[in-house]
Residue frames relative to the residue before (quaternion, step in Angstrom):
aa qw qx qy qz dx dy dz
M 1.0000 0.0000 0.0000 0.0000 0.00 0.00 0.00
D 0.3985 -0.7124 0.5342 0.2199 3.49 -0.95 0.99
G 0.0281 0.8081 -0.5879 0.0240 3.53 -1.00 0.79
S 0.5400 -0.6383 0.4361 0.3330 3.58 -1.16 0.22
G 0.6097 0.5496 -0.3916 0.4158 3.49 1.10 -0.04
S 0.5444 -0.6053 0.4432 0.3752 3.66 -1.26 0.35
N 0.3661 -0.7044 0.5659 0.2225 3.50 -1.21 0.60
G 0.3687 -0.7358 0.5357 0.1890 3.54 -0.87 0.88
S 0.4114 -0.6679 0.5431 0.2996 3.52 -1.40 0.08
A 0.7259 -0.4198 0.2913 0.4604 3.58 -1.26 0.19
G 0.7570 0.4154 -0.2073 0.4598 3.52 0.82 -0.94
N 0.7921 0.1117 -0.0425 0.5985 3.54 1.07 -0.82
P 0.0544 -0.8391 0.5409 0.0185 3.58 0.14 1.22
S 0.1129 0.8637 -0.4781 0.1126 3.54 0.81 1.11
G 0.0033 0.8531 -0.5208 0.0311 3.51 0.44 1.19
G 0.7086 0.3537 -0.1898 0.5804 3.50 1.37 -0.67
S 0.6090 -0.5352 0.4131 0.4147 3.36 -1.38 0.10
G 0.4376 -0.7150 0.5053 0.2049 3.47 -1.34 0.56
N 0.3808 0.7618 -0.4558 0.2585 3.53 1.20 0.31
N 0.3346 -0.7102 0.5643 0.2553 3.52 -1.00 0.75
G 0.0140 0.8326 -0.5506 0.0592 3.55 -0.90 0.78
N 0.5609 -0.6243 0.4388 0.3211 3.62 -1.15 0.15
G 0.1219 0.8121 -0.5594 0.1128 3.57 0.62 1.01
N 0.3142 -0.7513 0.5346 0.2261 3.60 -0.95 0.51
S 0.2073 -0.7852 0.5758 0.0945 3.56 -0.57 1.17
G 0.0039 0.8035 -0.5936 0.0447 3.37 -1.16 0.72
N 0.3888 -0.7148 0.5242 0.2513 3.59 -1.17 0.36
G 0.6678 0.4619 -0.3873 0.4366 3.59 -1.17 0.66
N 0.4235 -0.6980 0.5260 0.2383 3.48 -1.05 0.70
S 0.1206 -0.7969 0.5903 0.0429 3.58 -0.98 0.79
G 0.4719 -0.6895 0.4624 0.2966 3.55 -1.20 0.38
N 0.8149 -0.1680 0.1385 0.5372 3.66 -0.83 -0.79
G 0.2123 0.7723 -0.5894 0.1056 3.39 -1.06 0.56
N 0.5488 -0.6113 0.4328 0.3711 3.64 -1.18 0.37
N 0.0094 -0.7957 0.6045 -0.0363 3.59 -0.68 1.14
G 0.7646 -0.3733 0.2370 0.4689 3.56 0.95 0.54
S 0.5472 0.6115 -0.4144 0.3937 3.63 1.12 -0.02
A 0.6510 -0.5902 0.3308 0.3441 3.48 -1.09 0.79
S 0.7047 0.4280 -0.2254 0.5190 3.49 1.17 -0.94
G 0.4866 -0.6742 0.4550 0.3187 3.71 1.08 -0.23
Q 0.5874 0.5838 -0.3646 0.4256 3.54 1.26 -0.09
S 0.2363 0.7395 -0.5985 0.1976 3.62 -0.71 1.11
F 0.0248 -0.7630 0.6442 0.0479 3.55 -1.38 0.32
V 0.4699 -0.6254 0.5616 0.2695 3.46 -1.36 0.64
L 0.2646 -0.7861 0.5484 0.1067 3.59 -0.74 1.16
V 0.7830 0.0403 0.0690 0.6168 3.55 0.94 -1.12
D 0.0134 0.7484 -0.6591 0.0727 3.39 -1.17 1.01
T 0.1788 -0.8613 0.4595 0.1224 3.62 0.07 1.23
G 0.3698 -0.6308 0.6023 0.3202 3.57 0.90 -0.64
T 0.6567 -0.4788 0.3736 0.4470 3.52 -1.24 -0.43
I 0.0503 0.7979 -0.5971 0.0657 3.59 -0.68 1.06
T 0.3201 -0.7392 0.5706 0.1596 3.55 -1.33 0.43
H 0.2324 -0.7598 0.5921 0.1343 3.54 -0.75 1.05
N 0.1179 -0.7830 0.6074 0.0638 3.69 -0.61 0.97
R 0.7555 0.1059 -0.1221 0.6349 3.62 1.26 -0.05
D 0.7669 -0.4243 0.2475 0.4131 3.51 -1.37 -0.02
F 0.7781 0.3173 -0.1800 0.5114 3.67 0.97 -0.76
F 0.0392 -0.7680 0.6383 0.0360 3.51 -1.25 0.71
Q 0.2962 -0.7493 0.5749 0.1423 3.49 -0.75 1.16
Y 0.4135 -0.6970 0.5346 0.2395 3.56 -0.91 1.09
T 0.2961 -0.7012 0.5986 0.2496 3.54 -1.13 0.55
S 0.6702 -0.5233 0.3324 0.4080 3.57 -1.22 0.28
S 0.6103 0.5762 -0.3290 0.4328 3.52 1.08 -0.56
M 0.6175 0.5208 -0.3192 0.4955 3.65 1.29 -0.37
I 0.7073 0.4534 -0.2576 0.4773 3.54 1.09 -0.46
N 0.3985 -0.6903 0.5396 0.2712 3.63 -0.88 0.87
Q 0.2927 -0.7993 0.5073 0.1344 3.58 -0.24 1.35
D 0.6551 0.5053 -0.3016 0.4738 3.56 1.20 -0.34
A 0.4544 0.7025 -0.4296 0.3398 3.54 1.24 -0.15
P 0.5511 -0.6215 0.4386 0.3429 3.64 -0.97 0.82
K 0.2722 -0.7470 0.5813 0.1732 3.55 -1.10 0.70
D 0.6578 0.4262 -0.3047 0.5412 3.57 1.20 -0.53
W 0.0873 -0.8028 0.5896 0.0184 3.61 -0.50 1.26
V 0.5580 0.5569 -0.4289 0.4412 3.63 1.04 0.68
N 0.8144 0.0365 0.0376 0.5780 3.55 0.84 -1.08
P 0.5842 -0.1867 -0.7893 0.0293 1.56 -1.92 1.57
I 0.7130 0.3910 -0.2184 0.5395 3.60 1.22 -0.33
P 0.3217 -0.7969 0.4767 0.1849 3.64 -0.59 1.13
Y 0.0290 -0.8335 0.5508 0.0332 3.67 0.58 1.16
R 0.6041 0.5863 -0.3954 0.3675 3.63 0.99 -0.51
D 0.6446 0.4470 -0.3141 0.5348 3.67 1.41 -0.11
G 0.5828 0.6226 -0.3559 0.3820 3.53 1.23 0.15
R 0.5752 -0.5766 0.4639 0.3486 3.57 -1.16 -0.73
W 0.2930 -0.6870 0.6399 0.1810 3.49 -1.36 0.51
R 0.0122 -0.7701 0.6378 0.0026 3.45 -1.25 0.67
A 0.0851 -0.8033 0.5895 -0.0025 3.58 -0.79 1.23
E 0.1797 -0.7674 0.6133 0.0524 3.45 -0.71 1.18
L 0.0100 -0.8363 0.5427 -0.0771 3.63 -0.42 1.31
D 0.1166 -0.7843 0.6092 0.0088 3.51 -0.73 1.10
V 0.1234 -0.8106 0.5712 0.0392 3.56 -0.38 1.25
K 0.2388 -0.8322 0.4907 0.0977 3.53 -0.18 1.27
S 0.8137 -0.0834 0.0880 0.5685 3.62 0.88 -0.85
I 0.1241 -0.7827 0.6069 0.0596 3.61 -1.01 0.51
G 0.5617 -0.6578 0.3831 0.3239 3.62 -0.99 0.82
D 0.8121 0.0187 0.0637 0.5797 3.49 0.96 -0.85
N 0.4391 -0.7289 0.4448 0.2794 3.54 -0.60 0.93
T 0.6023 0.5275 -0.4214 0.4259 3.62 1.08 -0.15
G 0.5069 0.5960 -0.4692 0.4096 3.55 1.13 0.30
F 0.5682 0.5574 -0.4015 0.4532 3.66 1.06 0.03
P 0.5703 -0.2775 -0.7725 0.0321 1.60 -1.81 1.64
F 0.1424 -0.7599 0.6153 0.1539 3.50 -1.29 0.31
F 0.3370 -0.7278 0.5420 0.2510 3.54 -1.26 0.17
Y 0.2109 -0.7725 0.5929 0.0852 3.51 -0.81 1.09
T 0.0257 -0.8457 0.5282 -0.0716 3.54 -0.39 1.30
I 0.2662 -0.7456 0.5962 0.1334 3.51 -0.90 1.14
I 0.0858 -0.8363 0.5405 0.0348 3.64 -0.65 1.01
I 0.1453 -0.7108 0.6843 0.0725 3.48 -1.15 0.81
K 0.0394 -0.8017 0.5947 0.0447 3.60 -0.64 1.08
R 0.1680 -0.7967 0.5702 0.1087 3.51 -1.23 0.14
C 0.3312 -0.6886 0.5880 0.2653 3.56 -1.28 0.01
V 0.0600 -0.7651 0.6408 0.0182 3.61 -1.13 0.71
V 0.3866 -0.6776 0.5582 0.2825 3.51 -1.28 0.31
K 0.0153 -0.7939 0.6060 -0.0481 3.46 -0.81 1.11
Q 0.8165 -0.0970 0.0199 0.5687 3.65 -0.58 1.26
G 0.7408 -0.4703 0.2142 0.4291 3.59 0.80 1.10
E 0.6990 0.4301 -0.2908 0.4918 3.59 1.28 0.19
Q 0.4404 -0.7182 0.4727 0.2584 3.55 -0.93 0.73
V 0.0986 -0.7785 0.6199 -0.0071 3.55 -0.58 1.24
C 0.1001 -0.7937 0.5997 0.0198 3.66 -0.96 1.04
G 0.8012 0.3852 -0.2559 0.3797 3.42 -1.53 0.01
S 0.8404 -0.1695 0.1015 0.5047 3.55 -1.12 -0.71
K 0.6232 0.5172 -0.3773 0.4492 3.73 1.00 -0.46
A 0.6721 0.4516 -0.3120 0.4970 3.62 1.07 -0.26
G 0.5432 -0.5814 0.4197 0.4369 3.68 1.17 -0.29
V 0.1272 -0.7971 0.5897 0.0262 3.57 -1.15 0.75
L 0.3223 -0.6541 0.6218 0.2858 3.60 -1.33 0.20
R 0.0712 -0.7850 0.6153 0.0137 3.47 -1.02 0.94
M 0.0606 -0.7560 0.6518 -0.0010 3.43 -1.16 0.93
S 0.0052 0.8786 -0.4731 0.0647 3.63 -0.11 1.29
I 0.1318 -0.7575 0.6336 0.0853 3.58 -1.23 0.54
R 0.3565 -0.6877 0.6019 0.1945 3.56 -0.99 0.96
V 0.1399 -0.7947 0.5903 0.0180 3.56 -0.79 1.06
D 0.0990 -0.8406 0.5325 -0.0043 3.53 -0.61 1.16
A 0.7957 0.0138 -0.0239 0.6050 3.60 1.28 -0.25
L 0.6727 -0.4564 0.3938 0.4290 3.53 -1.40 0.05
G 0.6776 0.5180 -0.3748 0.3634 3.48 -1.30 0.35
E 0.7672 -0.3978 0.2613 0.4300 3.58 -1.20 -0.31
N 0.0014 -0.7872 0.6153 -0.0414 3.50 -0.90 1.01
V 0.0800 -0.8133 0.5731 0.0599 3.54 -0.81 0.88
G 0.0955 -0.7595 0.6424 0.0371 3.48 -1.18 0.92
E 0.0826 0.7845 -0.6115 0.0623 3.51 -1.06 0.62
G 0.1626 0.7698 -0.6017 0.1378 3.53 -1.20 0.61
A 0.7361 -0.3847 0.3162 0.4584 3.56 -1.36 -0.09
V 0.5549 -0.6275 0.4320 0.3343 3.56 -1.07 0.72
I 0.7054 0.4190 -0.2739 0.5017 3.49 1.03 -0.78
N 0.1803 0.7507 -0.6078 0.1859 3.50 -0.38 1.31
F 0.0557 0.8316 -0.5459 0.0859 3.51 0.57 1.23
E 0.0297 -0.7819 0.6227 -0.0038 3.58 -0.88 1.02
K 0.3219 -0.7359 0.5622 0.1968 3.54 -0.76 1.07
P 0.5728 -0.5989 0.4087 0.3824 3.61 -0.99 0.49
F 0.6407 -0.5769 0.3686 0.3477 3.60 -1.15 0.25
W 0.6219 0.4626 -0.3737 0.5096 3.60 1.14 0.48
D 0.3766 -0.8030 0.4352 0.1549 3.52 -0.39 1.36
Q 0.5866 0.6144 -0.3768 0.3694 3.56 1.22 -0.30
Y 0.6006 0.5715 -0.3586 0.4289 3.58 1.23 -0.18
D 0.1037 -0.7790 0.6165 0.0477 3.60 -0.87 0.88
H 0.1845 -0.8455 0.5004 0.0263 3.54 -0.47 1.35
P 0.4190 -0.6569 0.5512 0.2985 3.58 -1.02 0.85
P 0.6803 -0.4868 0.3507 0.4211 3.64 -1.22 0.31
W 0.5648 -0.5788 0.4846 0.3333 3.40 -1.26 0.60
D 0.3720 -0.7269 0.5382 0.2087 3.66 -0.93 0.99
W 0.1639 -0.8268 0.5348 0.0598 3.50 -0.02 1.35
T 0.5898 0.5400 -0.3937 0.4534 3.70 1.10 -0.11
N 0.7433 0.1861 -0.1634 0.6214 3.59 1.34 0.06
A 0.0244 0.9201 -0.3899 -0.0279 3.39 1.17 1.03
W 0.8386 0.1865 -0.0890 0.5041 3.62 0.92 -0.72
R 0.2081 0.7790 -0.5638 0.1786 3.55 1.02 0.68
N 0.7613 0.3344 -0.2023 0.5174 3.62 1.02 -0.60
L 0.1619 0.7691 -0.5936 0.1730 3.62 0.91 0.75
N 0.1988 -0.8421 0.5008 0.0232 3.51 -0.78 1.17
G 0.6948 -0.4417 0.3434 0.4519 3.57 0.30 -1.03
D 0.4743 -0.6630 0.4923 0.3052 3.51 -1.09 -0.65
V 0.2560 -0.7473 0.6057 0.0950 3.56 -1.21 0.55
I 0.1266 -0.7284 0.6603 0.1321 3.47 -1.29 0.69
T 0.1072 -0.7854 0.6095 0.0084 3.45 -0.77 1.10
T 0.0615 -0.7915 0.6080 0.0007 3.51 -1.02 1.09
D 0.4380 -0.6727 0.5227 0.2872 3.59 -1.10 0.41
G 0.8132 -0.2889 0.1164 0.4917 3.56 0.48 1.22
G 0.5265 0.6375 -0.4215 0.3725 3.60 1.24 0.09
K 0.4333 -0.6884 0.5255 0.2496 3.54 -1.23 0.43
A 0.0141 -0.8705 0.4906 -0.0357 3.49 0.44 1.33
F 0.6914 0.5320 -0.3030 0.3836 3.60 0.94 -0.69
P 0.5568 -0.2105 -0.8026 -0.0378 1.40 -2.24 1.31
V 0.2303 -0.7310 0.6305 0.1230 3.50 -1.32 0.67
T 0.1647 -0.7593 0.6267 0.0594 3.60 -0.73 1.10
L 0.1851 0.7770 -0.5737 0.1816 3.60 -0.81 1.02
S 0.1892 -0.7138 0.6512 0.1752 3.56 -1.47 -0.02
M 0.0926 -0.7992 0.5936 -0.0188 3.52 -1.10 0.83
R 0.0940 -0.7658 0.6361 0.0000 3.50 -1.08 0.93
L 0.1343 -0.8160 0.5622 0.0020 3.60 -0.62 1.18
T 0.0707 -0.8077 0.5849 -0.0223 3.58 -0.62 1.13
I 0.1744 -0.7495 0.6337 0.0793 3.50 -0.96 0.89
S 0.0615 -0.8088 0.5846 -0.0164 3.64 -0.87 1.09
A 0.4747 -0.6481 0.5185 0.2929 3.52 -1.10 0.89
P 0.6125 -0.5399 0.4123 0.4041 3.61 -1.28 0.27
């Protein structure tokens, strides 16, 4: 599927910008609010609170996901044409040689291929990534559509179902280039905004 977001690589899935910024992290899920979109329509999709990564992958719990967030990102509001913004506050890291690292929010899905259900990377994923160079507040943002095919060219994926955009919201991944980052303690707040 073609999208307006950047596709990352296996080592550096930098779909979002790596700029450090002064985003305000917070706990608790919220509903619609103005987060800088022209239409004023936005919502918090994920708010992790303080979590600790002891390995690369972290599975979100249901309490971290705003269960009232819209799943249809086409109608009545075209969020799929909007922007994502992740406010990441890295509180501690196991070893400074772990910098830089990439913090990647992942939405996976399942599709039916030749009569069989295929899930995860083989079905295609959405990635929203931030390059992290130091402790403190890091902000990543980019186009909502950041579709990345897996690293096996033989798979052919049907289009993403934007009317059920985050049914398979999964978790996040920390990718380092050989550094010993873990454990990493952080909080993250992901906001989706309409155009």
